[in-house]
C-alpha positions as CSV (number, residue, x, y, z in Angstrom):
1,P,92.8,106.3,89.9
2,V,89.5,107.3,91.5
3,A,89.2,106.7,95.2
4,G,86.7,108.2,97.7
5,G,84.7,109.8,94.9
6,C,87.6,112.2,93.9
7,V,90.2,112.1,91.2
8,F,93.7,112.2,92.6
9,P,97.0,112.7,90.7
10,V,98.3,109.6,92.6
11,D,96.6,106.7,94.2
12,P,95.7,107.8,97.8
13,D,95.8,104.2,99.0
14,L,99.6,104.1,98.4
15,P,101.9,105.0,101.3
16,A,103.0,108.6,101.0
17,W,106.7,107.7,101.0
18,L,106.3,105.6,97.8
19,V,104.7,108.3,95.6
20,P,105.6,111.9,94.8
21,A,103.4,114.8,95.8
22,F,102.3,117.7,93.7
23,W,102.2,121.0,95.6
24,D,100.6,124.3,94.9
25,P,103.2,126.8,93.7
26,D,101.3,129.6,95.4
27,I,102.0,128.0,98.7
28,A,105.2,126.0,98.2
29,P,108.2,128.1,97.0
30,E,110.0,124.9,95.9
31,V,107.5,124.6,93.0
32,A,108.7,126.6,90.0
33,V,106.3,127.9,87.3
34,R,107.4,128.2,83.7
35,G,105.5,129.4,80.6
36,D,106.8,127.6,77.6
37,G,106.1,125.8,74.4
38,G,105.5,122.0,74.4
39,D,109.1,121.3,73.6
40,I,110.2,121.7,77.3
41,L,108.2,118.6,78.1
42,A,110.5,116.6,75.8
43,R,113.6,118.1,77.4
44,L,112.4,117.2,80.9
45,A,111.0,113.8,80.0
46,P,114.2,111.9,80.9
47,Y,113.9,113.2,84.5
48,A,110.1,112.9,84.9
49,R,109.1,110.7,87.8
50,A,105.4,111.7,87.9
51,R,103.1,113.9,85.8
52,H,99.6,115.4,86.4
53,D,97.8,117.4,83.8
54,G,95.7,119.9,85.9
55,P,93.5,122.8,84.9
56,N,96.3,125.3,85.6
57,G,99.2,123.5,83.9
58,I,101.2,120.4,83.8
59,Y,102.6,119.4,87.1
60,L,105.9,117.4,87.1
61,V,108.1,115.8,89.7
62,L,111.6,115.3,88.4
63,D,114.4,113.1,89.6
64,S,117.9,114.4,90.0
65,V,121.0,113.4,91.9
66,A,120.2,116.3,94.3
67,G,116.7,115.1,95.0
68,P,113.3,115.7,93.4
69,L,112.4,119.0,91.7
70,R,108.8,120.2,91.3
71,I,107.6,122.4,88.4
72,V,104.4,123.5,86.8
73,I,104.5,124.0,83.0
74,V,102.0,126.5,81.5
75,V,102.1,125.8,77.8
76,D,101.5,129.3,76.4
77,R,104.3,129.8,73.9
78,Q,105.1,128.9,70.4
79,L,107.5,125.9,70.2
80,D,110.4,128.1,69.1
81,A,109.8,130.9,71.6
82,P,111.9,131.3,74.7
83,G,110.4,130.2,78.0
84,T,109.5,132.5,80.8
85,W,109.8,131.9,84.6
86,F,106.9,133.2,86.7
87,I,108.0,134.0,90.2
88,I,105.6,135.1,92.9
89,D,106.9,138.2,94.8
90,D,106.1,137.3,98.4
91,G,108.0,136.6,101.6
92,C,109.5,133.5,100.1
93,L,111.1,135.3,97.1
94,P,114.7,134.4,97.9
95,T,113.7,130.7,98.2
96,R,111.7,130.9,95.0
97,L,114.6,132.4,93.1
98,A,117.0,129.7,94.4
99,C,114.6,127.0,93.3
100,V,114.3,128.4,89.8
101,A,118.1,128.6,89.7
102,R,118.1,124.8,90.4
103,F,116.0,124.3,87.3
104,G,118.2,126.6,85.2
105,R,121.2,124.4,86.1
106,L,119.2,121.2,85.3
107,L,118.2,122.6,81.8
108,A,121.8,123.6,81.2
109,G,122.9,120.0,81.8
110,Q,124.4,120.7,85.2
111,T,123.7,119.3,88.7
112,P,120.8,121.3,90.2
113,G,122.3,121.4,93.7
114,P,120.4,120.9,96.9
115,L,117.3,122.6,98.1
116,P,117.7,125.8,100.1
117,S,118.6,124.9,103.7
118,T,115.2,126.2,105.0
119,L,113.4,123.6,102.9
120,R,115.5,120.6,103.9
121,L,114.6,118.3,106.8
122,S,117.0,115.8,108.3
123,P,116.0,112.1,108.3
124,Q,115.2,112.5,112.0
125,Q,113.0,115.5,111.4
126,K,111.2,113.6,108.5
127,L,110.5,110.7,110.8
128,R,109.2,113.0,113.5
129,Q,106.8,114.6,111.0
130,V,105.4,111.1,110.2
131,R,104.9,110.4,113.9
132,M,103.3,113.8,114.5
133,L,101.0,113.5,111.6
134,C,99.9,110.0,112.6
135,I,99.2,111.3,116.2
136,A,97.3,114.3,115.0
137,E,95.2,112.2,112.6
138,G,94.7,109.5,115.1
139,R,93.5,111.9,117.8
140,R,91.2,113.7,115.3
141,T,89.5,110.4,114.5
142,G,89.1,109.3,118.1
143,V,91.8,106.6,118.3
144,T,93.0,106.0,121.9
145,V,96.5,107.1,122.9
146,R,97.7,103.6,123.6
147,R,96.5,102.4,120.2
148,I,98.3,105.2,118.4
149,A,101.4,104.5,120.5
150,A,101.2,100.8,119.5
151,G,101.1,101.7,115.9
152,L,104.2,104.0,116.3
153,Y,106.3,102.0,118.8
154,G,105.0,98.4,118.6
155,A,102.2,96.3,119.9
156,H,104.3,95.6,123.1
157,T,103.3,99.0,124.4
158,L,99.7,97.7,124.8
159,R,100.9,95.0,127.2
160,L,102.5,97.6,129.6
161,S,100.6,98.3,132.8
162,N,99.5,101.9,133.3
163,R,102.4,102.4,135.7
164,E,104.9,101.0,133.2
165,W,103.4,103.0,130.4
166,H,103.6,106.3,132.3
167,A,107.2,105.6,133.4
168,S,108.3,104.6,129.9
169,S,110.4,106.6,127.3
170,W,107.6,105.9,124.8
171,H,105.1,107.8,127.0
172,R,107.4,110.8,127.1
173,A,108.1,110.7,123.4
174,F,104.4,110.3,122.5
175,Y,103.3,113.3,124.6
176,R,106.2,115.4,123.3
177,D,105.1,114.7,119.7
178,L,101.4,115.1,120.6
179,K,102.1,118.6,122.0
180,D,103.9,119.6,118.8
181,A,101.5,117.8,116.5
182,S,98.9,120.5,117.1
183,F,100.7,122.7,114.6
184,Y,99.3,120.5,111.8
185,L,95.8,121.5,112.9
186,N,96.6,125.2,112.5
187,G,98.1,125.4,109.0
188,G,101.6,124.3,110.2
189,H,102.0,122.1,107.1
190,I,102.0,125.2,105.0
191,A,104.7,126.8,107.2
192,L,106.7,123.6,106.8
193,L,106.4,123.7,103.0
194,Q,107.5,127.4,103.0
195,G,110.6,126.8,105.2
196,L,109.1,128.7,108.1
197,K,109.2,125.8,110.5
198,Q,111.8,123.0,110.7
199,G,110.7,119.6,111.7
200,G,107.9,120.9,114.0
201,D,110.6,122.0,116.5
202,S,111.6,125.6,115.8
203,L,110.9,128.6,113.6
204,A,113.5,129.0,110.9
205,A,112.3,132.5,109.9
């Protein structure tokens, strides 16, 4: 679909929790990169949840019992030639190796296993990320604090007096998330993808 004058791999008007995301393997160690012949696409087809043919390769999000897996396929081999994993040697090397091992197990017909612990967020942490991102974007676009709070906690917060609002648990929760939401404005989303920050709360590495 085309929206906003740009071509997106998924419709940007759909809620983020309903559609998969394609991430840059240079940034996100969860995304494996494999050079292969076109036959691997047929092998992965039963697991494919979403596909995007980009200029650098074929981006896939795969379903498994252990959660989604993300991979970029660079078709640069003959059909009968063995595939090659390309692994970036950076500070995320152990995580990258663990994520490639998950694909190895999937291709062998085994359960891939969970993501490395540094890349996993608890349900509570995921919800907090949603709140923090809404707050950061709302403040960036000039939405008032009370309007943002109403969107997060319910319209009833707009009916509170100033005294009631300042004494409420919603006020304390909002400003706690507002304080930590600033990390989104300073590349924090990259640290989150790399497992360097957990839930916006603490550094994991």
